[in-house]
N, C-alpha and C positions, 0 to 999 in steps of 0.2 A: 262456615268456619268462624269461630269466635276470635275477637281481637285479643292479643296477648295482654295480660295484666301488667301492672307497673313493675319496674325492676327494683331489687332490694336496695339499690343505692339512692333511690328517691327519698326526699324528706317530706314530712307531713306539711300540709298547707293549713295555715290558720293557727289558732290558739288551742292548747290542750284544755279541754273542758270537762271531760269525764274519763275516769280510769277505773277499771273493775276486772276482777278475775272471772274467767269462765269456769263454771262448776259442773259436776256430773249431772245435777238436776236440770241443767239447761240444754241437754243433748236430745237429738232426734234418734230415730231407730238405727242410723248409720254410725252413731257415736260422735257425730260432729255437733257443734253448737247450732241450735235453731237459728235460721236467718231472721225470724221474727224477734228473737231475743236481741240480736245485734241491732236490728232496726229500731227496737224500742229504746236502746241505749243511745242511738243516734238521734232519735226524736227528742229524748230528754236533754241531750247536749245542745241541740239546736234551740230548744225551748229556753235553756239557760242563757244562751247567747242572745236570743230574741228579747227576753225580759230585760237583760242588761241594756240592749240598744233602745228598746221601746220605753224603758223606764216604767214598766208596769206589766200587767197581764197580757199574754199572747196565747193564741190557739193555732194549731197546725191545720192548714187547709189543703196542702198538696205536697206530694213527694214526687219528684221528677227524675227519671233516668237513673234509678238505683241499679248498680251493677255489682255483683259479687264476684271478685277476682279469685279468692282463695278461701278455703274453709277456716273456721276458728275451731280450735281443739280444746278439750278440757285442760285446764292449767295455764292456758295462754292468758296474758294480761292484755285486755282490750283497752286501747287508748283512742278516744274520740276527739277530733279536732274540728273547730268551727271557724268560719270566716263569713262575715256579712258581705254579700256580693252586691246587693241593690236594696235601696230603701225607697218605697213609694209613699203615697199619702198615708195609707193605713196598713200597708203590708211590707214585708221584708223577705228577700230571698237569701237563704243562708246555705253556703256550701258546707257539707259535713263529710268528713272522712273517718273511717275506722281502720286502725292499725293494730296488729297483734304482735306482741313480743312473745315469741315462742317459748313454751315452758322449758325452763332450765337452760336457756341459751341467751345470747345477746342479739339474735336475729329479730329484726323489726320489719314486718311486711304489711303493706297496705292490703286490706282484705275487701273493702267496699267503699264506695262513695255515692253521694246523691246530692240533689239540691232540694231543700225543704223550703216551703213558703209558709210564713206565719203572718197572722193578722193581729194587730194590737187591739185589745178590747177594753171597755170600761167595766165598772162594777156590775152593770146590768147585762154584760155580755155583748154589747153593741160595738161595732168597729169604731175606733177613735184614731185621730192622727198620731203618727209616730213623731216625737219631738225632733225638731231641727237642732242637732248638736253642734252645728257650725257656728251658731251664735254664742258669744261668750256671755256669761251671767254677770 
């Protein structure tokens, strides 16, 4: 038996990072939006948050525990929220949530979430330290 998804009264965790409409070209054979399309938007949003935190280039190295609670439909507005959970020496774990505002309604439902790990890299693609932002300049 699967665990029930979030309730509609929950609020998104983190900062709104990406917002996009789901279009007919993004559907699978069932008429729902491809999970890979949603995941790519989540990866892009996590990358934006990672670049902001690392103050430079980052690459995705892992996605943990991605769970799809509800489908995304054509016309829904997908909003992706990000929150930096942990910063290591060269890596960051970023919590990413995707929410759908259902087409022609005000209903806003969480459709999936995951934890993405990014590594800060230099211009040659080698890992580099993530800056300590707790120090004032």
